[in-house]
VMD Tcl script that draws the C-alpha trace (Angstrom):
set ca {
  {-0.09 0.01 -0.05}
  {1.27 3.42 -0.81}
  {1.87 6.27 1.48}
  {-0.79 8.67 2.64}
  {-0.10 12.37 1.84}
  {-1.76 15.32 3.53}
  {-2.39 18.26 1.35}
  {-4.64 21.42 1.33}
  {-8.18 21.06 0.15}
  {-9.00 21.57 -3.50}
  {-12.40 22.43 -4.82}
  {-12.75 19.17 -6.46}
  {-12.49 17.46 -2.97}
  {-15.84 18.67 -1.92}
  {-17.85 15.84 -3.61}
  {-15.41 12.99 -2.42}
  {-15.34 14.45 1.18}
  {-19.23 14.64 1.36}
  {-19.37 10.91 0.41}
  {-16.42 9.88 2.82}
  {-18.10 11.75 5.75}
  {-21.38 10.04 5.08}
  {-19.84 6.70 4.91}
  {-18.08 7.48 8.20}
  {-21.16 8.61 9.88}
  {-23.43 5.77 8.59}
  {-20.82 3.09 9.14}
  {-19.07 4.03 12.19}
  {-20.74 6.91 14.25}
  {-24.15 5.10 13.81}
  {-23.20 2.75 16.72}
  {-23.39 5.71 19.05}
  {-25.98 7.97 17.63}
  {-29.63 7.41 16.48}
  {-30.33 7.17 12.80}
  {-32.26 10.42 12.58}
  {-29.25 12.36 13.85}
  {-26.82 10.55 11.59}
  {-28.99 11.68 8.61}
  {-29.08 15.16 9.77}
  {-25.25 15.21 9.99}
  {-24.96 13.62 6.56}
  {-27.11 16.33 5.08}
  {-25.03 18.98 6.98}
  {-21.77 17.81 5.67}
  {-22.60 18.07 1.97}
  {-20.18 19.23 -0.73}
  {-21.26 22.79 -0.48}
  {-20.56 22.81 3.25}
  {-17.03 21.73 2.50}
  {-16.49 24.60 0.19}
  {-17.99 27.03 2.88}
  {-15.60 25.68 5.35}
  {-12.63 25.95 3.10}
  {-13.33 29.65 2.81}
  {-13.14 30.22 6.57}
  {-10.59 27.82 7.84}
  {-7.73 25.56 6.74}
  {-9.10 22.19 5.48}
  {-6.70 19.30 4.70}
  {-7.05 16.11 2.84}
  {-5.35 12.74 3.29}
  {-4.98 11.15 0.02}
  {-3.67 7.74 -0.89}
  {-3.25 6.33 -4.40}
  {-5.35 9.41 -5.80}
  {-8.23 8.63 -3.50}
  {-9.32 10.90 -0.62}
  {-9.20 8.82 2.63}
  {-9.54 11.50 5.33}
  {-9.90 15.01 6.28}
  {-9.35 17.50 9.07}
  {-9.73 21.09 9.37}
  {-8.38 23.83 11.74}
  {-8.80 27.57 12.68}
  {-5.66 28.52 14.60}
  {-5.50 25.72 17.34}
  {-9.04 24.57 17.02}
  {-9.55 21.25 15.27}
  {-12.87 20.58 13.23}
  {-14.25 17.97 10.81}
  {-11.95 15.08 11.47}
  {-13.01 11.98 9.45}
  {-11.21 8.99 8.03}
  {-12.54 6.50 5.55}
  {-13.96 3.50 7.50}
  {-11.74 1.09 5.50}
  {-8.61 2.94 6.77}
  {-9.57 3.34 10.36}
  {-6.67 1.92 12.50}
  {-4.02 2.55 9.80}
  {-2.69 5.94 11.17}
  {-4.44 8.19 8.73}
  {-6.34 10.09 11.41}
  {-2.92 10.32 13.46}
  {-1.19 11.76 10.35}
  {-3.92 14.28 9.80}
  {-3.83 15.39 13.53}
  {0.05 15.60 13.64}
  {-0.16 17.79 10.42}
  {-2.26 20.49 12.08}
  {-0.62 20.07 15.32}
  {2.65 20.97 13.66}
  {1.03 23.98 11.95}
  {-0.46 25.30 15.14}
  {2.84 24.84 17.02}
  {4.74 26.55 14.28}
  {2.08 29.51 14.49}
  {3.00 29.91 18.32}
  {0.00 28.07 19.83}
  {0.63 26.23 23.07}
  {-2.25 23.86 22.86}
  {-4.88 22.28 20.54}
  {-8.43 22.04 21.19}
  {-11.31 19.89 19.78}
  {-14.84 18.80 20.11}
  {-15.35 15.15 19.83}
  {-18.15 13.03 19.22}
  {-18.85 9.83 21.47}
  {-17.26 7.85 18.69}
  {-14.12 9.85 18.27}
  {-13.38 10.50 21.94}
  {-11.05 7.60 22.55}
  {-9.06 8.47 19.47}
  {-8.26 11.83 20.83}
  {-7.34 10.31 24.15}
  {-4.86 8.06 22.49}
  {-3.20 11.20 20.86}
  {-2.63 12.79 24.22}
  {-5.90 15.06 24.44}
  {-7.59 15.29 27.78}
  {-11.11 16.11 28.54}
  {-11.96 19.78 29.63}
  {-15.90 19.68 29.66}
  {-18.89 18.02 27.96}
  {-21.41 20.17 26.21}
  {-24.64 19.47 24.11}
  {-24.83 20.43 20.47}
  {-27.47 20.34 17.58}
  {-25.72 16.91 16.88}
  {-25.73 15.52 20.37}
  {-23.05 15.12 23.08}
  {-19.61 16.71 22.53}
  {-16.57 16.22 24.50}
  {-14.20 19.20 24.48}
  {-10.66 18.14 24.63}
  {-7.13 19.73 24.84}
  {-3.70 18.85 24.22}
  {-0.58 20.81 25.06}
  {1.77 21.44 22.23}
  {5.51 21.50 22.47}
  {7.21 24.90 22.73}
  {9.98 23.71 20.52}
  {7.83 24.06 17.29}
  {6.79 21.81 14.46}
  {9.74 19.30 14.55}
  {9.10 18.33 18.17}
  {5.76 16.55 17.18}
  {6.21 12.92 16.00}
}
mol new
graphics top color blue
foreach p $ca { graphics top sphere $p radius 0.5 }
foreach p [lrange $ca 0 end-1] q [lrange $ca 1 end] { graphics top cylinder $p $q radius 0.2 }
display resetview
């Protein structure tokens, strides 16, 4: 299997990302959330939404063999829209995406990262060194707010 590369979002990524997110929600998140909520989330993360997001924050795409296999976005030190192809879960795609944006945030002078996590993604962030700050309710259900300190040394210090 070829290496996964992380690159900035392109307009042509919007449709494949919408398909990828819908698969993630239906195949993975559905074990933690009711079907009506999953369908609302799928409708929310359509191609137009990814184009909107790319206009207001940095959106990154993980690509392997020309195929979109994951995405994450950031605004400063805030993490958003982290999704990985269900067929690639456990193969370090998510970790690679997170390390990419952590390096960028560290290079920008941020001392920590912060994210909101679904019930489904909560353990993933813990494994990356994030810790719980609080729990909140959103339009899409329970949301864990987590933080991770970033090294002061800058981008080279994060594995």
